[in-house]
C-alpha positions in Angstrom: -109.2 -11.8 -101.3 -110.8 -14.6 -99.4 -112.9 -14.4 -96.4 -111.8 -17.9 -95.5 -108.3 -16.7 -94.7 -108.1 -15.1 -91.3 -105.8 -12.0 -90.9 -104.8 -13.3 -87.5 -103.7 -16.8 -88.4 -100.2 -17.2 -87.1 -97.3 -18.2 -89.3 -94.4 -20.5 -88.1 -91.6 -18.5 -89.8 -88.8 -17.4 -87.5 -88.9 -13.8 -88.9 -92.4 -13.5 -87.5 -91.1 -13.7 -84.0 -88.5 -11.0 -84.6 -90.5 -8.5 -86.8 -93.7 -9.1 -84.9 -92.3 -8.2 -81.5 -90.9 -5.1 -79.9 -89.1 -2.9 -80.8 -90.4 -3.1 -84.4 -94.0 -3.1 -83.3 -93.4 -0.1 -80.9 -91.8 1.9 -83.8 -94.8 1.3 -86.0 -97.2 2.2 -83.4 -95.4 5.5 -82.7 -94.5 6.1 -86.3 -90.9 6.9 -85.6 -87.4 5.3 -84.9 -84.6 5.1 -84.6 -84.7 1.4 -85.6 -82.0 -0.8 -87.1 -81.2 -4.2 -88.4 -78.1 -5.3 -86.5 -75.9 -7.9 -88.1 -74.2 -10.5 -86.0 -70.9 -8.7 -86.3 -72.4 -5.5 -85.0 -72.9 -3.6 -88.3 -76.1 -1.6 -88.4 -78.6 -0.9 -91.2 -80.9 2.0 -90.4 -84.6 1.4 -91.1 -86.7 4.3 -92.4 -89.6 4.1 -90.1 -90.8 7.7 -90.5 -90.9 7.3 -94.3 -92.7 4.0 -94.1 -95.3 5.5 -91.8 -95.9 8.6 -93.9 -97.8 8.7 -97.2 -96.5 7.4 -100.5 -93.8 9.7 -101.8 -92.8 10.5 -105.4 -90.5 7.4 -105.6 -93.2 5.2 -104.3 -95.7 6.6 -106.9 -93.2 5.9 -109.7 -93.6 2.3 -108.8 -97.3 2.3 -108.2 -97.9 3.9 -111.6 -96.4 0.8 -113.2 -98.6 -1.6 -111.3 -101.2 -3.4 -113.4 -104.4 -5.1 -112.2 -104.5 -6.7 -108.7 -101.5 -5.9 -106.5 -99.9 -8.0 -103.8 -97.6 -5.9 -101.5 -95.1 -8.4 -99.9 -93.9 -7.1 -96.6 -96.4 -4.2 -96.6 -95.2 -2.7 -93.3 -97.5 0.1 -92.0 -99.3 0.1 -95.4 -98.7 3.3 -97.2 -98.5 1.6 -100.6 -101.6 -0.5 -100.1 -103.5 2.5 -98.8 -102.4 4.6 -101.8 -103.6 1.9 -104.2 -106.9 1.6 -102.4 -107.4 5.3 -102.6 -107.1 5.0 -106.4 -109.8 2.3 -106.4 -107.2 -0.4 -107.1 -107.5 -4.0 -105.7 -104.5 -4.4 -103.4 -103.6 -6.7 -100.5 -100.7 -6.3 -98.1 -99.1 -9.2 -96.2 -96.8 -8.8 -93.3 -95.4 -11.0 -90.5 -96.0 -8.1 -88.0 -99.4 -7.9 -86.5 -98.7 -4.2 -85.7 -98.0 -3.5 -89.4 -101.3 -5.2 -90.4 -103.2 -3.2 -87.8 -101.7 0.1 -89.0 -102.4 -0.8 -92.7 -106.1 -1.5 -92.0 -106.4 1.6 -89.9 -105.3 3.8 -92.8 -107.7 2.2 -95.3 -105.7 -0.7 -96.7 -106.4 -4.4 -96.7 -103.7 -6.7 -95.1 -103.2 -10.2 -93.8 -100.9 -11.4 -91.0 -98.8 -13.7 -93.2 -95.4 -14.6 -94.4 -94.9 -14.7 -98.2 -94.0 -18.4 -97.7 -97.4 -19.2 -96.1 -100.5 -20.2 -98.0 -102.0 -17.0 -99.4 -105.3 -16.1 -101.1 -105.4 -15.9 -104.9 -102.1 -17.8 -105.5 -101.3 -17.8 -109.1 -103.7 -15.0 -110.0 -102.1 -11.7 -108.8 -101.2 -9.4 -111.7 -98.5 -7.4 -109.9 -96.3 -8.0 -106.8 -94.2 -5.5 -104.9 -91.0 -6.0 -103.0 -90.1 -2.5 -102.0 -88.2 -1.0 -99.0 -85.5 -3.7 -99.1 -88.0 -6.6 -99.0 -86.1 -8.6 -101.5 -84.2 -9.5 -98.4 -87.1 -11.4 -96.9 -86.0 -14.9 -95.8 -82.3 -14.3 -96.6 -82.6 -16.2 -99.9 -83.4 -14.1 -103.0 -83.5 -17.1 -105.2 -86.2 -18.8 -103.0 -88.1 -15.5 -102.7 -88.2 -14.9 -106.4 -89.3 -18.5 -107.0 -92.1 -18.2 -104.4 -93.3 -14.8 -105.9 -93.5 -16.4 -109.3 -96.0 -18.9 -107.8 -98.2 -16.1 -106.5 -98.4 -14.2 -109.8 -100.5 -14.9 -112.9 -98.7 -16.0 -116.0 -96.7 -13.0 -117.3 -97.3 -11.2 -114.0 -95.2 -8.2 -113.1 -92.9 -7.9 -110.1 -91.4 -4.5 -109.0 -88.3 -4.8 -106.8 -86.5 -2.0 -105.0 -82.8 -2.7 -104.8 -79.9 -1.1 -103.0 -77.8 1.4 -105.1 -74.7 -0.5 -104.1 -73.4 -3.5 -106.0 -74.0 -5.9 -103.2 -75.1 -9.5 -102.8 -75.2 -10.3 -99.1 -77.0 -13.0 -97.1 -76.7 -12.4 -93.3 -78.4 -13.0 -90.0 -79.8 -9.9 -88.3 -82.0 -8.8 -85.4 -84.3 -5.7 -85.1 -83.1 -3.2 -82.5 -84.2 0.2 -81.3 -81.5 2.8 -81.1 -77.8 2.1 -81.5 -77.8 -0.4 -78.6 -80.4 -3.0 -77.5 -82.5 -1.8 -74.6 -82.4 -5.3 -73.0 -80.2 -8.3 -73.5 -81.4 -10.3 -76.5 -81.1 -14.1 -76.9 -78.8 -15.3 -79.7 -81.7 -17.3 -81.3 -83.6 -14.1 -82.2 -81.4 -13.6 -85.2 -83.1 -14.2 -88.5 -81.9 -14.5 -92.2 -81.9 -11.4 -94.3 -80.4 -10.3 -97.7 -79.2 -7.1 -99.3 -79.3 -7.1 -103.1 -78.1 -4.6 -105.6 -79.3 -4.4 -109.2 -76.5 -6.5 -110.8 -77.1 -9.3 -108.2 -80.9 -9.0 -108.7 -80.6 -9.5 -112.4 -78.5 -12.6 -111.9 -81.1 -14.0 -109.5 -83.8 -13.1 -112.0 -82.1 -14.9 -114.8 -81.8 -18.0 -112.6 -85.5 -18.0 -111.7 -87.0 -17.4 -115.1 -87.8 -13.7 -114.6 -87.3 -11.3 -117.5 -86.2 -7.7 -116.7 -88.2 -5.2 -118.5 -87.3 -1.8 -116.9 -84.9 -0.1 -114.5 -85.2 3.3 -113.0 -84.0 5.5 -110.2 -86.2 7.9 -108.4 -85.1 10.7 -106.1 -84.9 9.9 -102.4 -86.1 12.7 -100.1 -83.0 12.3 -98.0 -80.5 12.3 -100.9 -78.3 15.4 -101.4 -76.4 14.2 -104.4 -78.3 14.5 -107.7 -77.0 11.2 -109.0 -78.3 9.0 -106.2 -81.8 7.8 -105.3 -84.0 4.8 -104.8 -83.4 2.1 -107.4 -86.2 -0.1 -108.9 -86.3 -3.0 -111.3 -89.4 -4.4 -113.1 -89.4 -8.1 -113.8 -91.9 -10.1 -115.9 -92.7 -13.8 -115.4 -91.4 -16.0 -118.1 -90.5 -14.9 -121.6 -87.1 -14.7 -123.3 -84.1 -12.5 -122.4 -84.9 -8.9 -122.8 -82.8 -5.8 -122.4 -84.4 -3.5 -119.7 -85.6 -0.4 -121.4 -85.0 3.2 -120.1 -87.7 4.2 -117.7 -90.1 7.0 -117.7 -90.0 8.9 -114.3 
């Protein structure tokens, strides 16, 4: 981490305006939803605010156990992963475009900066592990660009852990953050920002196109899941290297 990089320096990314303002900031301060991403056609994606604002759960820990060396949590939200790593004595930094998310992360013992992943960041090219959990492979609406940028942040042969959706989906859309099933106040059309939803097959295609090698895939139980064959899906990718078959995971 660098003291020369201020945690309050603004970013010019459009998603900063949307994620950084109400109602997302309100939900993080209260620790509860309901909160949604609303697509331009009206489709809603529920956001798991209560889980994000709680401590790291078993599925989170299955990812954190695989982290090596210094860890960069991209889109850290309210900071449960950064705080869990810090409690283990690990060097970890969260970045988020929401000032409320950064404030909550630091309040629970983590270190975080108010940044987009596409801004200049401390330690570029030296991080050992990066995390894109909680749907953050969707950041920017362009998985190819995000994976390319993440490769720039990691050290040679660095590790990236991505959480994917269980569905076989590859979707780039424009969304806005809304509280409840309807917006509380009229929202201007220009507050939409790009987002993506990516399932494991699509992620592996993007990985191949951006020189990432898949090394492991696993599914961990989701607290809300009722069916035994469903859960949160994760893929570990390694910078560079040849084509490798992902190995079965330990839980």
